[in-house]
N, C-alpha and C positions, 0 to 999 in steps of 0.2 A: 453265477449270476450276472444277469443282464443289467449293464448301467443304463439308465436314462439318458436319453439324448437331450443336450440342452435346446431350449428353445432360441429359436434367431433373437427374441428380444432379451433372453438371458446373455446372450453373447455380445449383443450391442451394449447392454448395461455394463458387463465387464470391461469392455473398450472405452466406454465413456469414462467409468472409474479409474481405469488405468491413466487415460489421457489426462484427467483433471490432476491426478496425483504428479504428473510430470511438469505441469504448468506451474509457473511462479505464482506466490501468494501476495496479494496486496491488501494492506489495511487502509481504508480510507475513512479519515477522522475528520468529521464535518457536521455541526450542528444544524444545518440546513439540509432538510431532507432533499430538496430539489437538486443541490449541488452534490449531494452525496450520491444520488441516483445517477446522475449524468457522469460523473467520476468514474462509478463502478461500470457502467455501460461502456464508456471509453476503456477501461482497464480491459475488460473482457474482449473488445475489439483488439486489444493490443497483445493477448495470449496470456492474460492473468486470471486468476481466480480471485476475485475481490470479495472482502468481507467489510461491512459498513459498521462505523460505530458513530453515535449520535452524541456521546458525551465523554467526558474525560474519565469517569469510572467504567463505562463500557469499553472504551479503548484501552486503557490500563489493565482491565481484565483479559481482553482478547490478546494483547502484546505479550501477557504473561504466560497465555495457554497456547500459543501457537508462534511458531519460528515465521515470520513474515520476510519476504525477499524485499519488500519495498512498502514504504508507508507514504501516504499524502496526508499532511496536516495542516489544517486550518488554524490559524493562530487565535481567533476568538472561538472559546469553547464555553460560553456562558461564565461562570464564575471563575472557572479555570483557564489559565492561559496556555498558549502553545510552549511557553519557555518551561511551565510546569511539567508538560507533557514531555518535553527532551530529557528534563532531568530524571522522569520516571524511566524513560527508555534507557538512558544512561546506566540507573541504578540495576536496571534487570539484564543489562549487558547486552543490548540490542544491537545487532549487526547489519540490519536492513538499511538500504539507501532511504533518504528521507527527501521528499519533496515537499517544499512549503507551498502551500497554496492560499494566498491571504488577499484581503483587499485593504490591508493596513499599509500605512505610510512608508515611504523608502528607509526613514530612520529606523522605525519598529523593526522591518525586515532585517535590516543590517546588523542591528543589535542582537537579533534572534540568531542570525547565521553565526555571529561573533561567539555567543553562548554555545552554540551546537558545536562548533569546531573547538572550542576549549574543551567541551566533553569528549572529544575524539568521536564523536558521531559522523557518519556518511551523510552529510547533508549536501545537497544540490543547491544550485540558484533558485529562487523563489518564482513561482508562477502567479502573476497578478489574477485578481478577481476583477472582472469576469473572466473566466478562464477561456483561454485561446485554445480550443480543443485539439486542434491540429498540432500545436506546440506540445500539449501534454502528451498526447499519442505518439508523437516522435520521441520524446523524452523517455517514455515509458517502454517503447520497442527498442530503443538505443540500449536500455538498461538491461532488459531481457536478453538480448544478443550478447552483451559484454559478460554477464552472468553465466550464460550459457558456453561462451567460450572460455571462460575461466574454469568452469567445472569440467568441459570435454575439451582439452586442449588439442 
């Protein structure tokens, strides 16, 4: 029997799928559509495969279904706050690095960091809104490289 040769498009699709499988996954939790899209675009440019969540419920479902390498978390999620999301991430045993992105005041961010650290979550220093995209991209790239080095010493 003769095997059919794969089309060039099939080979490119296989390569793209394999490449995406090697890239780290980022969950972007933000109820503001524009901010979520901007963060997802920045994540893609930084080597991540992003998934966006517009609500606490959507974020909780995605976090349970997928092992993310990194999460960005807006502290204002409508009826639910960021602290509730952090507690949920702790309950499900989340190992992802968490970047808080918020327009909240310094005291709220500080208290949220305290809670996250008390839960032994890997939380980084908050990134204020409006987001400094260069700083976010630097943080994401630094995490990606550090995680790659940890996996492939």
